[in-house]
N, C-alpha and C positions, 0 to 999 in steps of 0.2 A: 545320406543314404543314396546310393546310386540307383539308376533305373533298373539295372539287372544285377543279379548276384555275381560275384566274382567268378564262381565256378562256371556259370553260363557264359560269361564273357570269354573266359579262357578257353572254353570248349570251342566256341565259334572262331576265335582268333587263331587257334591252332589248326582248325580245319580250312581256314581261308587260304586262297592261292596268293602267295606273296608277290609273284610277278604281276598279277592283275592289279593288286593294290598299288605297287610301285608305278605301274604304267598309268593308272588313273590319277595318282597323286602328281605325277609328272605333267600330265595334261592340265590338271588344275593349276599347278604353279606356273606352267607356260602361259596359260590364259590370263590369270589374275596378276601376274608379275609383269605383264606386257604394258609398257607405259601408255600406249595408244588406248588400250582397253581401260586402263585406270582413268585416263582423261575422259573417255566416253561415259564411264560410270559417274564420275564427278560432275560432268556437265548435265547428265540426265538428272542427277540428284538435285542440283541447283535449280534446274528448270522446274522440277516437281515442287520444290520448296517455294519458288516464286509463284507458281500457280495456286498453291495452297494459301499463301499469304494474300494474294489478290482475292481469292474466293472468300476468305475470312473478312477482308475489308468490305467486300460487296455485301456480304450477309449482315455485317455490323451496321453498315450505312442504311441498309433496308430496314433493319430493326429500329434504328434510331429515328428514321423517317416515320415509320408506322407508329412508334411510341409517341412522337410529337403530335402527329395527326390525332391519335386517340385522346391525348390529353387535351388538345384544343376542342375537340368535339364534346368531351365529357366534362370539361372544366366548369362550364356554366351550370351544368346539372349538379356537380359536386358543391360548388359555391352556394347555389340555391338551397340544396339539402342542408348544408351546414348552417346557413343563416336561418332557415326555417326551424331547425332543431334548437338553435340558440334562442330564437323568438319564443318557441314553445316552452323552453325552460324558464325564460324570463317572465312569461305570462303566468305560469303555474308556480 
């Protein structure tokens, strides 16, 4: 199902100024079919992708570092708690 009913679309399409639509479409195609503009868009997209990839790597590295530090700090507590619980089970 479309966003608008066909009767509503047809009404506005029939009322639209065809010369303005053609002019606007021509401007659009002139801009986006320009090889220089296409190259700029592609380069900007690649740059954005590289920045996102770098940020993901930085975030992952930070997460990994924090996780390792947390494990090292809490490892002795966890081992002690585990051994204490095993001792309690063995005693009772």
